[in-house]
C-alpha positions in Angstrom: 7.5 7.3 -37.1 8.7 10.4 -35.2 10.0 13.2 -37.3 12.9 13.7 -35.0 14.4 11.7 -32.1 16.9 12.0 -29.2 20.4 10.9 -29.9 22.4 10.8 -33.1 20.3 12.0 -36.1 20.5 9.5 -39.0 20.7 10.5 -42.6 18.6 9.1 -45.5 20.9 6.1 -45.9 19.7 4.8 -42.6 16.2 6.3 -42.4 15.1 4.9 -45.7 16.6 1.4 -45.3 16.2 0.5 -41.6 13.0 -0.4 -39.6 12.4 1.2 -36.2 12.0 -0.8 -33.0 8.5 0.0 -31.6 7.9 -0.8 -28.0 5.2 -3.5 -27.8 2.9 -1.6 -25.4 1.4 1.8 -25.3 2.7 3.6 -22.2 0.2 5.6 -20.1 1.3 9.2 -19.5 -1.9 10.8 -18.3 -3.9 8.5 -16.0 -3.6 8.4 -12.2 -3.6 5.4 -10.0 -7.1 4.9 -8.4 -5.4 3.4 -5.3 -8.4 3.0 -3.0 -11.1 1.9 -5.5 -8.6 -0.7 -6.8 -8.2 -2.0 -3.3 -11.9 -2.4 -2.5 -12.7 -3.8 -6.0 -10.3 -6.6 -5.2 -12.3 -7.4 -2.1 -15.7 -7.3 -3.8 -18.7 -9.3 -2.8 -21.6 -10.5 -4.9 -24.7 -8.3 -5.3 -27.8 -10.4 -5.4 -31.5 -9.6 -5.6 -33.3 -6.3 -6.3 -31.6 -4.5 -3.4 -29.1 -5.4 -0.7 -30.8 -4.9 2.6 -29.1 -4.8 6.0 -30.9 -4.8 9.3 -29.1 -2.6 11.9 -29.7 -2.2 15.6 -29.8 1.5 16.4 -31.6 1.9 19.8 -30.8 0.5 23.2 -33.5 -1.5 25.0 -33.7 0.1 28.4 -36.3 -2.2 29.8 -33.8 -4.2 31.7 -33.7 -3.5 35.5 -32.4 -4.6 38.9 -35.1 -5.6 41.4 -35.5 -6.8 45.0 -38.7 -8.7 45.3 -42.2 -8.7 44.0 -42.4 -5.3 42.5 -44.0 -4.8 39.0 -41.3 -5.4 36.4 -40.9 -3.7 33.0 -42.5 -5.7 30.2 -42.8 -3.4 27.2 -41.8 -4.6 23.8 -39.2 -2.2 22.2 -38.4 -2.0 18.5 -34.7 -1.3 18.1 -33.9 -2.1 14.5 -34.2 -0.5 11.1 -33.3 -1.6 7.6 -30.7 0.0 5.3 -31.5 -0.6 1.6 -29.1 -0.3 -1.4 -29.8 -0.6 -5.1 -27.1 -1.0 -7.7 -25.7 1.7 -9.8 -24.4 1.5 -13.4 -21.6 3.0 -15.5 -20.6 2.5 -19.1 -17.5 3.3 -21.1 -17.6 2.9 -25.0 -14.8 1.3 -27.1 -15.0 2.6 -30.7 -13.0 1.0 -33.5 -12.5 2.5 -37.0 -12.5 -0.3 -39.6 -9.8 1.1 -41.9 -7.5 1.7 -39.0 -7.9 -2.0 -38.0 -7.1 -3.0 -41.5 -3.9 -0.9 -41.4 -2.9 -2.4 -38.0 -3.3 -6.1 -38.8 -0.5 -8.6 -39.5 3.1 -8.5 -38.5 3.3 -4.8 -39.0 0.9 -4.2 -36.2 3.4 -4.4 -33.3 0.8 -3.1 -30.9 -2.7 -4.4 -31.4 -4.8 -1.3 -31.8 -8.0 -3.0 -30.8 -6.3 -4.6 -27.7 -5.0 -1.2 -26.7 -8.4 0.4 -27.0 -9.9 -2.4 -24.9 -7.4 -1.8 -22.2 -7.7 1.9 -22.4 -11.5 1.8 -22.0 -11.1 -0.4 -18.9 -8.5 1.9 -17.5 -10.6 5.0 -18.1 -13.5 3.3 -16.4 -11.4 2.7 -13.3 -10.4 6.4 -13.3 -14.0 7.4 -13.1 -14.6 5.1 -10.1 -11.3 6.3 -8.5 -13.1 9.7 -8.2 -16.5 8.3 -7.4 -15.3 6.3 -4.3 -14.6 9.7 -2.6 -17.9 11.3 -3.6 -21.3 11.3 -2.0 -23.3 9.0 -4.2 -25.1 11.7 -6.1 -25.2 12.2 -9.9 -26.0 8.5 -10.5 -22.7 7.4 -8.8 -22.3 4.6 -6.3 -21.9 5.5 -2.7 -18.5 6.8 -1.7 -16.6 7.9 1.4 -18.2 11.3 1.1 -21.5 9.7 2.0 -20.3 6.8 4.3 -18.0 8.9 6.4 -20.4 11.7 7.2 -22.9 12.7 9.9 -25.6 14.4 7.8 -28.1 13.5 5.1 -29.4 9.9 4.5 -27.7 6.6 4.0 -29.3 3.3 3.0 -32.6 5.2 2.7 -32.5 6.3 6.4 -32.1 9.7 7.8 -29.1 10.4 10.0 -31.0 13.3 11.7 -33.5 10.7 12.8 -31.0 8.0 13.6 -27.8 9.4 15.0 -26.4 5.9 15.4 -25.8 6.0 11.6 -23.4 8.9 12.0 -19.7 8.6 11.2 -17.1 10.8 13.0 -16.6 14.0 11.0 -14.0 16.3 12.6 -12.5 19.6 11.4 -8.8 19.7 11.8 -8.5 23.4 12.3 -6.0 23.5 9.6 -3.3 21.5 11.1 -2.4 17.8 11.4 -1.0 16.6 14.8 -0.5 13.2 16.4 -2.9 14.2 19.1 -5.7 14.9 16.5 -4.9 11.6 14.8 -5.1 9.8 18.1 -8.4 11.5 19.1 -10.0 10.5 15.8 -8.7 6.9 16.0 -10.1 6.5 19.5 -13.4 8.1 18.6 -14.1 5.3 16.1 -12.8 2.4 18.2 -14.6 0.4 20.8 -12.1 -0.2 23.5 -10.7 -3.7 23.7 -12.2 -5.0 20.4 -9.6 -5.1 17.7 -12.2 -5.9 15.1 -13.8 -2.5 15.7 -10.6 -0.5 15.2 -9.5 1.0 11.9 -7.5 -1.3 9.6 -6.4 1.4 7.1 -5.7 5.1 6.9 -6.2 7.0 3.6 -5.3 10.4 2.4 -3.7 12.6 -0.3 0.0 12.7 -1.1 0.2 16.1 0.5 -1.3 15.1 3.8 0.7 11.8 3.7 3.9 13.8 3.5 2.7 16.1 6.4 2.2 13.0 8.5 5.7 11.8 7.6 7.0 15.1 9.0 5.3 14.2 12.4 7.2 10.9 12.7 10.2 10.8 14.9 13.6 11.3 13.3 14.7 7.7 13.8 11.5 6.4 12.1 12.1 8.7 9.1 15.8 7.5 8.9 14.6 3.9 9.0 12.2 4.6 6.1 15.0 6.3 4.1 17.3 3.4 4.6 15.0 0.4 4.2 12.3 1.9 2.0 8.7 2.5 2.7 6.6 -0.5 3.7 3.6 -1.4 1.5 0.1 -2.8 1.9 -1.1 -5.5 -0.5 -3.6 -4.5 -3.1 -6.1 -7.1 -2.0 -7.3 -8.1 1.4 -7.1 -6.6 4.9 -3.5 -7.3 5.5 -1.0 -5.6 7.8 1.9 -3.5 6.5 4.7 -5.5 4.9 8.1 -4.7 3.6 8.4 -4.9 -0.2 10.4 -8.2 0.0 7.4 -9.9 1.7 5.1 -9.0 -1.2 7.2 -11.3 -3.4 6.8 -9.1 -6.5 3.1 -8.8 -6.0 1.4 -5.4 -6.3 1.3 -3.2 -3.2 0.6 0.4 -2.2 3.2 2.5 -0.5 2.3 3.2 3.1 3.3 4.7 6.4 2.3 3.1 9.7 0.1 4.5 12.4 -0.6 2.3 15.4 0.2 -0.7 13.3 -2.1 0.1 10.4 -1.2 1.3 6.9 -1.8 4.9 5.9 -2.0 5.0 2.1 -2.0 7.9 -0.3 -4.3 8.1 -3.3 -4.2 10.6 -6.2 -8.0 10.8 -6.1 -8.4 11.4 -2.3 -10.3 14.4 -1.2 -7.9 17.4 -0.7 -7.1 18.1 3.0 -8.8 14.9 4.3 -7.4 12.0 6.4 -9.6 9.0 6.7 -9.4 6.2 9.3 -11.5 3.3 8.0 -12.6 -0.1 9.3 -13.1 -1.9 6.0 -15.4 -4.5 7.6 -18.0 -1.7 7.7 -18.7 -1.6 4.0 -18.1 -3.5 0.7 -18.1 -3.0 -3.0 -20.7 -5.4 -4.2 -20.8 -6.2 -7.9 -23.3 -8.0 -10.1 -22.1 -11.5 -11.0 -24.5 -13.0 -13.6 -25.8 -12.1 -17.0 -29.6 -12.1 -17.4 -30.9 -14.8 -19.8 -32.1 -12.1 -22.2 -28.6 -10.7 -22.6 -26.7 -14.0 -22.7 -24.4 -14.0 -25.6 -24.7 -10.2 -25.9 -23.0 -9.2 -22.7 -20.3 -11.2 -20.8 -18.8 -11.1 -17.4 -15.1 -10.0 -17.4 -12.2 -10.0 -15.0 -9.5 -7.4 -14.9 -6.1 -9.0 -15.5 -2.8 -8.4 -17.1 -3.2 -6.8 -20.5 -1.0 -7.1 -23.5 -1.1 -3.6 -25.0 -1.0 -1.1 -22.2 1.4 -0.3 -19.4 1.8 2.5 -16.8 -0.2 3.7 -13.8 -3.6 3.4 -15.5 -2.8 -0.1 -16.7 -1.4 -1.4 -13.4 -4.7 -0.5 -11.6 -6.5 -3.1 -13.8 -4.3 -6.0 -12.7 -6.9 -6.9 -10.1 -8.8 -10.1 -11.1 -11.9 -10.3 -8.9 -14.9 -12.6 -9.3 -17.3 -9.9 -7.9 -15.9 -6.7 -9.7 -19.2 -6.0 -11.5 -17.5 -5.5 -14.8 -19.3 -6.7 -18.0 -18.4 -6.3 -21.6 -20.6 -6.0 -24.7 -18.8 -7.4 -27.7 -18.1 -5.2 -30.7 -21.0 -4.7 -33.2 -21.0 -2.8 -36.5 -22.2 0.8 -36.4 -25.3 0.7 -38.7 -24.3 3.6 -40.9 -20.5 3.9 -40.4 -17.4 1.8 -41.1 -16.6 0.9 -37.6 -17.6 -1.0 -34.5 -18.7 -0.1 -31.0 -18.3 -2.1 -27.8 -19.0 -1.2 -24.2 -17.8 -1.9 -20.7 -20.5 -1.8 -18.0 -19.9 -1.7 -14.3 -23.0 -2.6 -12.2 -22.7 -2.6 -8.4 -22.8 -0.5 -5.2 -20.7 0.4 -2.2 -22.9 -1.0 0.6 -22.4 0.4 4.1 -23.2 -1.7 7.2 -21.8 0.3 10.1 -20.6 3.9 10.3 -19.5 4.6 13.9 -16.1 3.0 13.2 -15.4 5.3 10.2 -13.9 8.8 10.7 -12.2 11.7 8.9 -10.2 14.8 9.7 -10.9 17.6 7.2 -9.3 20.9 6.2 -5.7 19.8 6.8 -3.2 22.3 5.3 -0.1 22.0 7.4 1.4 20.8 10.7 
């Protein structure tokens, strides 16, 4: 127990005769909320086969023509498609247990299950790593992230953007300031006029830039938010902004609205960036089955409510998804030590299908 405590300090008459009340869960004080990866994980799709291949049309066929009579007509065959190809990536997080600690923790005296906490902690730490990876560029063995998908250089899906400019996203320097005009220009640049399905369905940024956008809102809108509270977007699915009452106690991410879409903030978002994203353009795809060779050794797991951990890191795990790509290797004895080791594995990839309806403003430092 703690050597000191807030409040009245008891003497030995109480300290030596009275049991403490230990809260039944470990409370996270260090982990951040991987807002965006949690969201796309909840919308995962199955990854099947050696690679996920997507055929995309990247060149216009200009053979069509107007004619007036019996002139010779164009008849050349034109190849207009290429294939984007994605292989899975893998991540592992160990869970180590010391046998003598488990002995000490067992029974009624073990208010918090030490092994259950370590299981939840390992899962939460895994999500932290993916919370960072979703903004990265897919290097260093990581899955693809927004740093790759929302770009206009390099390669994606094994194809060069310098060869096929149709694979470029809209990458715009802000010049240091965020304005409503710059936001509108970016939004319009990644929208095909008249087709709502091609417009962004979500905005994503840091807490700092989110607050800068809030400053740009008209005074009556800011007053409305102050009085009624900020709206929220549900964790799972491409849903519109809702007030918190409509969520009916379900999880949601705090959001501001822009042209009717939610603008979310994320602790892991790239500093100075504002993304406008059409989430139909890409997916997290997770492996779903266990190979026969590893049946009984590794099992598919879902991320649900846990019994020994709470706080920001724990809440992010409350995302059951059939296609999350999470697997668990059960504990096994360490061969030369009194303890066990288990592992989480995450096997999957962020697969991009279209990039022209993705965009970002960079270098935002003020308004």
